[in-house]
N, C-alpha and C positions, 0 to 999 in steps of 0.2 A: 494377972498383968500377963500381957502378951509378950513374950521374948522378941529379941531383935529379928531372930531366926526364922520365927513365925510370921512376923511381919514381912520379911524378905520374901518368903515363899507364897504368900499371899498376894503381894504386888504381883511376882512372876506369872501366877494362874490368872490374875485379871489381865495382865499385859497379853498373856496366849489368847484370851477370850477375845480381847478387842480384836487382835490381828486375824484371827480366824473369821471374826464377822466383817472385817475390811476386806479381806480376800473373797470371801463370798458376795459381798457389796460389788467389788470390783467386777466379779466374774459375772454378776447378774446385769451390770452396767453395760458389759462389753456384749454380752447375748443381745441385749435390748438394742444397745447402738447398732450392732451389726445387722440387725433384722430390720432396723428402720434406715439405715442408710447414714451412718456416721461417718467420721473421716479419720479413723487409726487405720492407715494402710496396712498395717500387719494383719488384721483380720476382718476388716469391712469389704463391703462389696455395694458400692453407693449405686450403679445400675441394675443391680440385681440380676446379672446374668450368670451367677453361678462362679465367675472368675474373681478372686480376691484382688482388692486395688492394687496391692503390693507385685501381683504378678499380670496385671491386665494393662496393656499398653493403650486401651480405650477406658478408663476407668470409669467415665461418665457416659460411655455410649454403650449400648447392649451389643454385644459381638460374640462369634463363636470361636475366635482364635484363628480364623483364616487370614493368611498374609501372603497374597499372591507374588508379590514382588520382594518377598522376603529381606524387608528392610527393617523388622522389629516392630513395625506398628501395623495394626490390624486394619484389616480393609476398610472396616465401619468407620474409621475416623481418619485414614490415611487420604490428603488430598493430592497426593501424588500415585496412588495406586495404579499400578500397571505399567507406569513408566521404566520401570527396571526389568520389564519382560519383554517377550517378542512374540506378540500375537500371531504374525502372519507367518513365523519362522523364516525370514527372510535374512536373518543374519543381522538385521539393524533392531536396536531395542526400541520399544515404543516411543521413548522420551526423545528420541534423536531421528525416528522415522517420520517421513513426510506424507506417508500412506501406511499407520499402523497395523490398519485392517486388512490390506490388500499387500501381497508379496511384491516387492521392488526392490530387489538387491541394489540395484544401480543409482536409485534414487532420481533418476530423470526428471528434471522439472523445467520445462521450455520456457514456461513464463515467469519462473522465479518467484514465484508468490509462495504460500504456505501450505501446497497441497503439490503432491508428486503427480505426474500425468497419468499414472494408471488410475487415480482416483480423483481426478480433477475434471468436471464436467465440461470445463473450457481449457483445454491443456495449454492453449498457446494464448491465452488471455486478450482475444480480439473481440469478445462479447457475441461471438457464436459457439454455442454448445455441440460439442461432438460427441457425448454421451450422456445417459440419464442414470441417476442412481435408484436402484430397485429396493423394495421395502426389506429384503434380507440383507441389504449392504452391497451386493455386487453391483456391476455397471453393465449397462447394454449400450452398444454404440449406436448413435443417429445416422442413418444413412444419408449421403449428401442429397439425395431425392426426394428425402422427406425433412429438408430442411437443415440437416447436420452439417458440420462445418467440412467444406472440401479439401481443407487443408488443417488438419487437426494438430499437427504441431508447429505450423508456420502462421504466424498472425496475418490475416488478409481479410479484414472485414469488409471489403467489397465483394468477396466472394467470386471475382472475375473467373471464367471457366471458358476460354475463347474456341476451344475444340469440343465441349460439352460432354467430355468424357468423365464427369464428377470427379476430376482431380482439377482444383485451382490452379491458375497461372502460377502462383506463389510456390508452389513445390511441384509442378509436372515437367519433367525431364523432358517432354516434347510438348511445348506450349501449343503449337498449332495442329499437331496431331497428323503430320505427315510421314512419321516413319523415321524421320531423321531427328537424332536428339540434338538439343540446343548446344550443349556443350559436351566435351570429351571428360574423361575421367580426371583431367589436370585442370578443368576449368576453361580450356581454350574454346571458342567456339566452333562449332560444326555446321548448324542450319545457317545458310546464309540470307535466309527469311524467317526468323525466329516465330513471327506472328503471322504469316501467310504461309499456307500449305503450299510447297513446292518441292515434292518428292523428288524431282529430277534434279532441282538445285542449277539450274540453269542461270549461266552469268555471262552475257552476251560480250560486255565491253571489259569483264575481269577486275572489275574494282571491288571485288569482296561481296557485292551486294547484289542477291539474286534480282532477275529480271522481274520476278512476280511482285517486288516491293520497291523496284527503281524509283517509281515516281511518290516519293515520300518527302515532302517540303519540311516537315518538322523533324525527320529523322527519328521518329519513334519505332519505326518498324511497321507502321501500317500505312498502306497506301492511301494517296488523297482521297481515292474515290470510295474507300471503306471506313476513313478516319471520322469520328465524330467531333474530333478537334483538329483540323487539317494545320492550322497555324500554331497550335500549343501540343508540345510534348504531353502525351497521355497514352501509354502502350497497354494498360490494363483496359482503357476506354470505360471507365466508370461512368456511370449516367445513372443519378441516385432518383430523378423523378421521371425517368424513361422517356423523355422528351425528343429523344433523337440527337440532342447536344450534350457533349460529354462536360462533366462538371469542370474540368479545367478550363472552360471556356463559356461556361452557361451564368448568364447574369442573375438568373434565379435557380440556384442549385437546387432546392427544394421543391421547386413549382408550386409555391402558395401564392404567387401573385405579388410577392413581397421583393424588390431587388435585394440582392445580399449588399451592395454598395450604394450610396447616394452620388450625385452628381459630382462631388470633389473627393471621392474614395473614401469617403467616412461610412463607418458601419451603419447599415440601413436595417437590415431584418436582424431582430433579436434572437432568432433562432435559424440561422442561413442553413442548417442542415436538417432541421424538424418542420415540417409544414406545420405552419400557425398564422393562418392569415387575420386572426384577431387580434396578435401580437401582445396578449394579455401577459401582465408583468407583475404580480401580486407584490413582490417586496420591493421593486422599484430600483433595482440594481442593474437595468439595463440588459437583463437576461430573462427571455420569455420562458413563461411557466412551463412550457412543453419541453424545455431542454435543461432547465435550471436543477443543477444537483442539489442545491441547499437554500433554505430560506435563512437569509443573512440575519435577521433579527433572532434566529433561533440557533446561531452557530455556536459550537461548544466544543472545547477540547480539554479531554482529562484522560488519567490513567487507569481508571476503572469505568467499566460499563458505558463507553461514549463509542460513538461510530467513529469519531476523530481522535487520534492518540497522539502526544507530541514523540518526535524522533529522539529516543533516549539511548544514552551509553547501556544503561542497565536492562536495556530490552531485548532478549535473547533473540528475537527476531531480526531485530536491526542493527544492534550493536553501533549505535550512532556516533560519529566522531565530527567535531566542529573545527574548522580551519580557515585560516585567510591566505587569500592571495594577493600579495602587494608588488606584484610584478609590473603593473601598470602605476604604479606610484611615482611619475616620473618626475614631479616637482619636490618631492619629499626631502631632496638634499639642498634644496634652494631657499633661502630664508627662514628655514626652521619649520615648515609647513608640515602640519601633521596628516599622515595618511596610514591608517592602521586598524587592527581590529584587537580590543582589548579583552580578556578572559573570552577567547573563542570557545571554550568549553562549557561557559555557563548554560547557553540553550538547552544542551543533551545531559545535563545532570539532573537530580531528582528535585533540585529548587526550581519550581517554576515562576518564582519571583524575582530571580537574579537575571541578568542579562549580558549579551555581548556588546560592546560599543564599538560602532563603526565610526571611526572620525577621518573627515576629510575636509580640510580648510581651505582647499583650491576651489576658488569660486570661478574660475576660468572654465572648468570642465575638461581641463588637459590631465588630470591625475585621478586615477581609478582604484578603488580599493574593493575587494569582493570577499564576501563570506559566505563559507559553504558548510552544510550539513549534510553528510553521506552514510548511507547504510554500508557497513563493511562484511554484512554476512553473506553476500551475494543475492539478497532479496530484492526484489524490484515491485514499486508500488503499482497497483491497477492503474490504467489510463482514464478511466471514468471516476475522477475524484475531484474532490474540492480542497485544494491546499489552501492551509491558512498559516499566516505567519503575525505572529504576536508582537506589537511593537510598544514601546513606553510612549511614543508622541502621540499627538492627538490625532485623529482621523483627519481633520483638515489640512494639516500639515504633510500628512504621509499622501493624501489624495493630490494635493498640488504638486509635489516632487514626482509622484509616480508618473502622473499623466505629462509633466513636463521633460519627462525621459531622463531626470536626475537620479531616480531609484528604479532599478530594474530588477525583476525577479525571473527566473529562468529554471526550467528542470533540465537534468542531463541523465542518460543512460549510458553507461559503459564510456564515460568521458565526452560523449557526443551529445550538443544540444538538442533538446527535443521541441521545448516552446518555450516563448518568453514574452514578457508584458509589453514590448513595445512593436511588436507585429513583425520582426524582422524573421522569425520562423514562421512555420506552418499556419499556426493559428495566433490570432492576437488575443492574449489573456484579458488584456485590460484590468481595471480596479472593478471587482464587483461588490465589494462590501468594505466596511472597517468599522465593524461593530461585533462582539462576541463574548464568550466566556471561557476563561481559561483557568482551569482548575477549581473553578467555582466562583472565580472572582472576575469582574467585567475588564475587558481588556480591547484595545484597539489592534484590530486585524486587518492585513490586505489578504482578500480571498479571492483565490483564483480558481477557475476549473480548468482542468485538465482533460486531454483526450489520448495523451501517449503515456505509455509506460515510463517509470523514472525511477532511480536509485540514488540521486543527489539533487537537492534544492540550493541555488546561488543566488544570493541578494548581491547586486551591483550597486555601488553609490559613486555616483560621479557628479557633485552639485555644480550647478552652472551660477551665472551672475545674478539669475532669477531666482536662485534657491533660497527657500526659506529654513533650510536646515544646514548645520555643518557636522552634525553628528547624528545618529540614529542608535536605538537601542534595541535588539533583538532578544526578546525573551523565550521564544520557542517556535518551532516549526512544527504544524500539525498536518496530519493526513491520514486517510483511510487505508486500512490494510486490505480492504474487500472492496469490491464495485459499488459505486454509489448510484442510484437511481434517481431519477427527476423526484424532486421533492414536493410537486403540488400533482 
């Protein structure tokens, strides 16, 4: 008969045996799991790179432990790698450097785009390249004699160069090349005929205008006999088609045989600055294929992998803000009329479905409300752009109000109007299209082509008696951060 002590002893031995077997089993399991990529962070190495998961900042990606920016995340899986270092040793970290691979301590950026002057092939943003990038990442200037920009840091797409010295008029301190500077160090006039060589500065009647340019009916500094538009001010004498008649007074600027305007001043040539005698217009938006920057049917605006992106507060390049200007809501205090912008921050937030509501119940056109979206970082959008404003309203209503002058869209730079939809500025933008995609969903768009740089977009709403709207809802303002070229 087994004693109680014996039973206890046998039970103890059996427990020890099972425990040892369990430990061996666990050990075998750890070894096997570790070899096959298990998920015990104390021992496993799922990517098989020799670094245990609990010590590996890239546990699912093979890596060597290199961490260039010392942020604790190995380069192999760090999508911000290099932003906290200074590749070009100019004292500006890569993440803040507008030329991370070319030293530019001053961060000079003449056209206020995404690239500093020293690494921007078109530093002034006038669509004339001033340098080319080499295979090794360095840059080589393009001489003006070989088609390079004759004013690399001053926008001058006409490239006018009166004295032929390869320095454009826009940046030439002696425009006519007569040895007399145009102005002194304080900006005061020196040359009494800035656009006509007259080194003697003779001024017989003492009126401050040199004899050499006295006969100048339009006052642009070019004597009548030399002026390609003697009755229209055009000091740079631009002549796009080279027909001897300056653009300022040429009825067919591009020389394609199609007059710019019709008999009543209406637009006639669908590409007035690009020769296109066939006037082809694939998408039927009134803009010829030769100069159409976007196919209206394919316009899309989104936050990822899109040529056009919304101006957002969260975008570090833009830091957009939405605001209202009710300074011309003249009738708001009479009869309780509504003239305001509700939720002006909605179009610049991450939600592409909410909107700012522009309300104006004044149907006399005497009260005006304006909504603005502006970049606050100093960034300026390129001029060659297709600006898209997404609305809740139907395209038909928007088109009627836009063309009737009740709804105006304009661009600004440094507070100055650049272009606007009613044609009062340099270029009449007009309505180009009213359909597109915003964030993957169909939306009503007003799409405008621009030719001048801008940092602010403004929507002005002043309904008239014939207006079909007394409120409009702006979902987003979209543009491209880089130049757009013709879509066709």
